[in-house]
N, C-alpha and C positions, 0 to 999 in steps of 0.2 A: 406267374401268370403271364403278364408281355415277353419275356422272353422265348413259349408254347411260340407263339402269335409273331407271322411275319411282319416286317417293318411296315408294309401298305396296308396290317390292318393295324398296328398301332395309332399309324396317321387315320384311321376311319376312324377310329374313336375317340381320337382327339375332335374332330371334327362334330362327329354326332354329339358329343357331350358342351362342345361351342356351340350347339342350335338348340341343344334342351337348355340350357344357361341363361340365353336369350328367349324360347319360348315361356319355360315355367313365373307362376307370378308368388304359387304360395311359399309360405311359409315348410311348412312341413315336406312340401317336391325340393326343395332347393335342398334343405341338410340329408336327404335322402342322396342328392346328385353329391353336393360334398362331400357325402360319405362316400360314394361310389367313386370318384375320384383320389380318395383316400388310398383307396383297396387297391387302387391303381398303381399307385405313387409308394405304398410299404411293396408291394410288390416284387418293386426294384432294389429290393433291401440296401436303404441306404446307407451311409460311415454318420458316422457323427457330424464330420464336417457340411455333407447334405442336407443333414438335418437341421442344423444351425441357421443351413441357409436359408431352409424356406421359413422357417420359423420369423427370421428375420426379415422374407417377402410378405409373408402373408400377415402375422399379427400388427404392424403398422396400418396394414391396406384395412382390416377389418375395423380396430377401434375408430381408427379416425373418419372414415367414416360412418359408421353407427352413430359417434360423437354428435359429428358435424349437422346431421340429418337430424338428429334428436334435438339439436339446441337451433335450431335453422330452418325445422318445417314449416311448409307454409299451407300444407293441405287444407282441410278441414272435414271430419271437425278433430279436434285438437284436444287431449288431456292433459292434464299438467302431470306428472309425477314428481319433479322440487323446481322452487323456485332458486335462483343463482343470484341475479339481482335484480328485486322486486322494484316494481315501477316507481315508489316513490319513495326511494335510497337518494337521498341530494348527490346531485351532479348524473351521479349514474345513470342512474333512474330515466332524468328524460330524459335524458343522453341518447341512451341504448332503446326508450320504450322497454326494459324490462327483459331480462333473460331469463328462458324455460328451458326445463327440460322434457319435452315431450315423448308422452309412449306411442304415437303412431310414426314419427321421425325416428325412434326408434328399431322398430319393426320395420319404415319402410330404411333404411339404411342398412339394416340386417339384409332384408332381402339381396340389393346391390353389392353387399360387400358377400356371400352367400354366390352369387353371380361369379365375380371376378373370382373367388378362393378355388371354386370348380374349375372353372378353365385352368388357373394357376396350375393345380395340382396335378390336371391331367399332362400339364404341356409340360411338366418339368416330371414326370412318370416316363415320356413319352422321346424327351430331348435326354434324358439316362440312360435307357434300352435302348435308343437306335443307335449305331455306329454312322461318323461321316459317310463311309464308304453304300453304305445299307439307305442314306438318304439321299447321294446323290444316284444310285441303282433305280429307287423309284421314279425320281425326275427325269432319267434316261426313256423315259417307260414314252413318257409324252412328249418329250422334244430336248433331244442331245443337248442343243444351245443350251436350254435353260440348265441343264447335270453341269456342264462346263462352267455355266454361270455365278453359279450357286459354289461349286467346290473352288475354286478360284476365287469366289469373296468369302470365303471360309476357311481358306488357308492364308488367305492376305491381311487377314483381322489382324492378328499379333506384330504380321511387318507395318500394318500402316500406323499404330500405336505405336509401336517405337519410335517410327518415325515422325511423327508428332512432336515425342518429346523430344528428339533431337533441336526440328525448328523451334520448338517455344525457348529450348534451352537460346539456341543460336539466339534469340530474337530479345532473349532476356538481357544474353554478353552485348550484346551493339545496340540496344537502346540508348538510347541518351538521354531518357528523360531515367528510362530504368525503370518504371514502374509500367507506365501504359502501355500495352500491345495490340498494336493496329492489325486487325482482322485479315486484311490483304498481304501484309507482311509475314503469317501464317500457311494461309491460304496456298499461298503462288507456289511458292517451296512443295507442300503438299499435290497441290496437283499436277506438277512436271513430274515429280519425283511417280504418281498412279498412270500416268499418261504415256512416261516410261519405260516403265515395266509391264503395262499393258501389250505396247509394243514389239515388246521383246516377248512377251508371252506369246500375242498372237504369233510367229514368228518360229516360234519353237512346234505349236500346233502343227502350223502347216507344214514345216519338216517331215513330223512327224507324220503326215498322210492324213492328219484328220480333214474329214469332210463336215463341217456342219447343217448340207443338203440333204446329206443320207439317213435313211429312218433307222430307227432303232431297231434291235435284235431283241431284247429282254422281253423275256416272256416270265408270267406273271406266273411263279408252282403256289399255288394255295390246298393247303392241307382241308380236310372236310372242315377243322374246327376253324379256320381262317372263315372260313364261305361259312359258316352257321355266324356268329362273332360279327360279319359284316352283315348278313344279311338280317338280322335280329339287331342288332345297335344302327348301323344308318336305317333300316326302316321305322322303328319306330320315330328317330329322331327326326327325320324326315313327313311323319306322320303327324306327330303333336305341331312341328312347324308351321303344317301346311292349315290345321285345324287352326293354330295361333292366328295366324295371317286372313284367314277368314272372318274369324271373332273379330280381328279390330277392324276389317274394312263393312264389319257391321255396325262396329259399334261407334266409328265415322260415317256413317250414311253412306258410304261409297258401293259396297256391294251386299244387296239383300237376299236369299233363294231360302223361302220359304220350306222346303223341303228338310233343310237343315237346323230347323229351330232347337230340336234335340241337341244336335252336337253342339249349338251356341250356350245354349243354357250346361250342358258338360262342360265345354270349357269354361264359362265363368264362374262356376261352383268347385269344382278338380285342381284345374291346371294356374 
């Protein structure tokens, strides 16, 4: 599915998923959003390495957030599902005040974890289906400076990482104590290398006739499918986001529009 869409449409899908993840509160809605993100992720046809990476990224986030909220939920009401440490237990009971697993905490943790997971899956799908050159081309539509900066940053990650390893190894070998590493001894040579490389790269760009002030001539070539997907997904996400914002302003007594009473009730019961 994603392969048939343009790179800018994929980024719009990612933005839409993030807006919906923030705006939705009901578990059923977030489950549907997560399933939609999972479908996007599956459309990239991930191999076993990517599947393992996704599981290692998603599962710890889900179980840790759900479990922590279930144990340390502070809202009301609270329904105890499991008593882990009773209050009358010697030593630990008076010390902790009792440790319980709360149903409302599990639900709240599930909501928060689904928000993160849906955004993660959509982000992985877009990252794995969009090449570096496509991303730079999209950014160059708005600003050539930004596209060049992002491109250089992406290509420099591996170089900086290897230089950091060299610097740390050098500090370890020359350190008298052999254990403690001073931050300044690591940062200074690394920053010097980055500045030197930036200067050389700037000269190379200028020598090739690069003008950061010139306007980009990149045009958007969107198919009918791209236009429909952008209009539907972004329009729906923005609508839900605006409704959520208006409802929050109403709940906090910051803005109340009587004509929107029906919209407030719908948002509180359905979103």
